[in-house]
C-alpha positions in Angstrom: 12.0 34.2 -1.5 14.3 36.1 -3.9 14.3 39.7 -2.8 16.3 42.4 -4.5 16.2 46.1 -3.8 16.3 49.4 -5.7 17.4 52.2 -3.5 18.6 55.8 -3.8 17.7 59.4 -2.9 14.4 61.0 -4.0 14.4 61.6 -7.8 17.3 59.2 -8.3 15.4 57.0 -10.9 14.3 54.2 -8.5 10.7 54.0 -9.8 11.6 54.1 -13.5 14.3 51.5 -13.0 11.9 49.3 -11.0 9.3 49.5 -13.7 11.8 48.6 -16.4 13.1 45.7 -14.4 9.6 44.3 -13.8 9.0 44.5 -17.6 12.4 42.8 -18.3 11.8 39.9 -15.9 8.2 39.4 -17.0 9.3 39.3 -20.6 11.8 36.5 -19.5 8.9 34.5 -18.1 9.4 35.3 -14.4 6.6 36.0 -11.9 7.6 39.3 -10.2 6.1 41.1 -7.2 7.0 44.6 -6.1 7.0 46.4 -2.8 7.2 50.2 -2.6 8.0 52.0 0.6 6.4 55.4 1.0 7.4 58.0 3.6 4.1 59.6 3.7 0.4 59.0 3.8 -1.0 57.7 0.5 -4.3 56.8 -1.0 -4.9 53.7 -3.1 -8.6 54.3 -3.3 -10.5 57.4 -4.5 -12.8 59.5 -2.3 -16.4 58.7 -3.0 -15.9 55.0 -4.0 -17.7 52.4 -1.9 -14.5 50.9 -0.6 -13.2 54.4 0.4 -16.4 55.0 2.2 -16.1 51.7 4.1 -12.5 52.6 5.2 -13.5 56.2 6.0 -16.3 54.9 8.2 -13.7 53.1 10.3 -13.2 49.6 8.8 -9.9 48.1 10.0 -9.4 46.3 6.7 -11.2 46.8 3.5 -11.0 44.3 0.6 -12.1 45.2 -2.9 -12.5 42.3 -5.3 -13.4 42.1 -9.0 -13.0 39.5 -11.7 -9.7 41.2 -12.7 -7.9 42.1 -9.4 -8.3 42.3 -5.7 -6.7 44.5 -3.0 -6.8 44.7 0.8 -6.3 48.0 2.5 -5.2 47.9 6.1 -5.4 50.9 8.4 -2.6 51.0 10.9 -4.2 53.5 13.3 -1.8 53.4 16.2 0.1 50.3 15.1 3.8 50.5 13.9 4.6 50.3 10.2 5.0 46.7 9.3 8.6 45.5 8.7 9.7 44.3 5.2 9.7 40.6 6.4 6.1 41.1 7.6 5.1 42.4 4.2 7.0 39.7 2.3 5.2 37.1 4.4 1.9 38.3 2.9 2.9 38.0 -0.7 1.9 35.2 -3.0 4.7 32.9 -4.2 6.8 34.4 -7.0 10.2 34.2 -8.6 11.5 37.6 -7.6 10.4 40.5 -5.4 11.7 43.9 -6.3 11.7 46.3 -3.3 11.8 50.0 -3.9 13.0 51.8 -0.9 13.6 50.1 2.5 17.2 51.3 2.4 18.1 49.7 5.8 16.8 46.2 4.9 19.2 43.3 4.8 18.4 42.3 1.2 20.9 43.0 -1.6 20.3 46.3 -3.4 21.4 48.4 -6.4 21.9 52.1 -5.7 20.4 54.6 -8.2 22.2 57.9 -8.7 21.0 60.7 -10.9 22.4 64.2 -11.3 18.8 65.5 -10.7 18.4 63.6 -7.4 17.5 65.5 -4.2 20.8 64.4 -2.6 24.1 63.5 -4.2 25.7 61.7 -1.3 26.6 58.1 -2.1 24.7 55.5 -0.1 27.0 52.6 -0.8 29.3 53.5 2.1 26.5 53.8 4.7 23.5 51.6 3.5 23.9 47.8 4.0 24.1 45.3 1.2 24.4 47.6 -1.8 25.9 45.3 -4.4 25.9 47.5 -7.5 25.4 51.1 -8.7 23.4 52.4 -11.6 23.9 56.1 -12.6 23.1 58.5 -15.3 26.7 59.9 -15.2 30.2 58.4 -15.1 31.6 57.5 -11.7 35.2 57.5 -10.7 36.7 54.3 -9.3 34.7 52.1 -7.0 34.7 48.4 -6.3 31.0 47.7 -7.1 29.7 46.7 -10.5 28.5 49.8 -12.4 25.6 50.1 -14.9 24.1 53.0 -16.8 20.8 53.8 -15.2 18.9 53.1 -18.4 20.5 49.7 -19.0 17.6 47.7 -17.6 18.5 44.5 -19.5 22.1 44.6 -18.2 20.9 45.2 -14.7 18.3 42.4 -15.0 21.1 40.1 -16.2 23.2 41.1 -13.1 20.3 40.6 -10.7 19.4 37.2 -12.3 23.0 36.0 -11.9 23.4 37.5 -8.4 20.2 35.8 -7.2 20.8 32.5 -9.0 17.7 32.8 -11.1 17.6 30.4 -14.0 15.5 31.1 -17.1 11.8 30.7 -16.5 
């Protein structure tokens, strides 16, 4: 499976870049999946819906299915958070998986940097497998390929080349 990450500090532009990259790769005919790491509790279902009520009642897993999409919500309770490889194993086959977050994973990543980010410390020296940097401001020196943060097409070209993806 071709896995490429988008990493950076909070408010560094990760989600916007991920969204733009998904659109760029889909427009090129690729089948793309995404994984987003969250550092907090989150809800994918709304209080009061039937599936929310099933989960709130104690269901370990709740599947919701329609003619347009399906989802399975799994409650961890006292289990550890699943690893990235465990989540990747659950995905359907695709051409590319874009992973937002999971800084410590072994997959190649692009580091996002924005002046408005929570932290300005570069990650490339401490986070494994950062292979490029995208920023909203000029950077001095550096051996890694550099992109403007809003250059989604150029970044998509880089990722396709880096991952050996041929045109779909």
